[in-house]
C-alpha positions as CSV (number, residue, x, y, z in Angstrom):
1,M,0.1,0.0,0.0
2,T,1.3,3.3,-1.0
3,V,0.9,6.3,1.2
4,A,0.9,9.9,-0.2
5,P,2.8,12.5,1.8
6,P,0.8,14.8,3.9
7,W,-0.4,17.7,1.7
8,V,-0.2,21.2,3.3
9,L,-2.1,24.0,2.1
10,R,0.3,26.9,2.1
11,C,-1.9,29.8,0.8
12,P,-4.6,31.5,2.7
13,V,-8.2,30.4,2.4
14,V,-10.6,33.1,1.5
15,T,-14.4,33.2,1.2
16,I,-15.8,34.8,-1.9
17,T,-19.3,36.3,-1.9
18,R,-21.1,37.2,-5.0
19,P,-22.3,40.8,-5.3
20,Q,-26.0,41.3,-4.3
21,P,-28.5,42.9,-6.8
22,A,-28.6,46.6,-6.7
23,V,-31.1,48.3,-4.6
24,V,-31.7,51.1,-7.0
25,A,-32.9,50.2,-10.4
26,V,-31.7,52.3,-13.3
27,S,-33.7,52.5,-16.6
28,L,-32.2,53.4,-19.9
29,P,-34.1,55.3,-22.6
30,P,-35.1,52.9,-25.5
31,R,-32.5,52.8,-28.5
32,V,-33.8,54.6,-31.5
33,P,-32.4,53.5,-34.9
34,V,-30.6,56.3,-36.8
35,V,-31.3,56.3,-40.6
36,L,-29.1,58.5,-42.8
37,R,-30.1,59.0,-46.4
38,W,-27.1,59.5,-48.7
39,P,-27.6,61.2,-52.0
40,P,-27.3,59.0,-55.0
41,L,-23.8,59.2,-56.6
42,R,-23.3,59.3,-60.3
43,V,-19.8,58.5,-61.8
44,T,-19.1,59.9,-65.2
45,G,-16.1,59.1,-67.3
46,H,-13.5,56.2,-67.1
47,I,-11.8,55.5,-63.7
48,P,-8.4,53.8,-64.4
49,P,-7.5,50.9,-62.2
50,A,-5.1,51.3,-59.4
51,P,-1.5,50.6,-60.2
52,G,-0.2,47.2,-59.1
53,V,3.3,48.5,-58.3
54,I,4.2,51.9,-57.0
55,R,7.6,53.0,-58.2
56,L,9.5,55.7,-56.5
57,H,11.0,58.6,-58.6
58,A,14.4,58.2,-56.9
59,P,16.2,55.4,-55.1
60,P,16.2,55.7,-51.2
61,Q,19.3,57.7,-49.9
62,G,21.8,56.2,-47.4
63,P,23.7,55.6,-45.3
64,W,21.2,54.4,-42.7
65,R,23.5,54.4,-39.9
66,L,26.1,57.2,-39.3
67,P,28.9,56.8,-36.8
68,L,29.1,59.1,-33.9
69,P,31.8,61.8,-34.2
70,Q,35.3,61.5,-32.2
71,G,35.0,62.5,-28.6
72,H,31.1,62.0,-28.4
73,P,30.2,60.5,-25.0
74,L,28.1,57.8,-26.3
75,R,30.6,56.6,-28.8
76,N,32.2,54.0,-26.7
77,M,29.3,53.3,-24.6
78,V,28.3,49.6,-24.1
79,L,24.6,49.0,-24.3
80,P,22.9,46.0,-22.4
81,A,21.9,43.2,-24.3
82,R,18.3,43.3,-25.8
83,R,15.7,40.7,-24.3
84,F,12.8,39.6,-26.4
85,P,9.9,38.0,-24.9
């Protein structure tokens, strides 16, 4: 026969009571649907389709990272490692 070790409850025991119904009843006004009438639209002429690829007029300029100038206080600073969740 195997006997389990004695189990000890190490967290406090609390009693939870559900909230009682409110003494004061609040009534809300009835919801009225709002209907907006939009004017009819008429499209005249030919609408060209949207381009599949958008091309820039000039290539992006770089460099993206610039070194700090000599003597700058942050130039030789070591940053902590980044932690990702």
